[in-house]
N, C-alpha and C positions, 0 to 999 in steps of 0.2 A: 295347768290350764293353757298357758301360752303354747306349750308344745302341741296340744291337741288342736289348737287353731291352725298352727302351721301344718300339721298333718292333714287337716281337712282342706286347707288351701292347696296343698300339694296334690291331694287326690282330685280335687275339683279341676285343677290345671291339667292333670293327666287325662281326665274324662273329656275335657274340652279339646285337648290336642288329638285324642283318639277320634272324636266326632269330626273334627276338621279333616283328619287323614281319610276317614271313610267317605266323607263328602267329596273330597278331591279325587279319590280313586273312582267313585261312582261317576263323577263328571268326566273323567278321562275315558272311562268305558263308554259312556254315552257319546262323547265326541268322536271316538274311534269308529262307532257304528253309524254315525250320521253320514259319513261318506266323504265326498269330494271327488276329485278326479280319479278315475281308474287308470290302470296302465295303458289301456287302449287310447283313452283321451289324451294322456300325457305324450304318447308317441305319435299322435296323429300328424301326418305331414312329413314325418322323418322317413327317409328311404330305408327299407329293410330287405335283406336278402339272406335267407337261411339264418345263420347265427350272427350275421353282420348287421350293424345298425348305424345308419348315417351314410354320408357321401363317401364314395371310394376315393375322391380327390381331397379328402380332409388332410390338413397338414399334420395331424397327430393321429396315431393309432394306439388304442388301448386294448391289450389282450388280458382277459380275465381267466384265471385258473382257480378252480375251487376244489376243495376236498370235502365231499358231502358227509364224510364220517366225522369231520370236525364239527362240533356243536355250533360254533359261531358261524362257520361258512354255510352250514345247512339252514340255520335260522335266517341268515341274510338272503339266501336263495328263495326260501319259502315266503318270507314276510316283506322283504324290501324289493328285491329284484323281480319278483313275480308279477 
């Protein structure tokens, strides 16, 4: 009898955790669709020239090289840098 109570509690805990995971995933999807600043809003007021971004007089220059056959580089280019 004690074992069945423990099994029932374990199953209940598993169901509750699964429900929480589904709720969190749904909330994340909803929040990702709500929006926020787009890339154009983020870059407003920053000088742009071709592929260059920022002032030519900046003390630091960052050059970005990407391999779009690399899954991580492609995902970054599509989802983050775009």
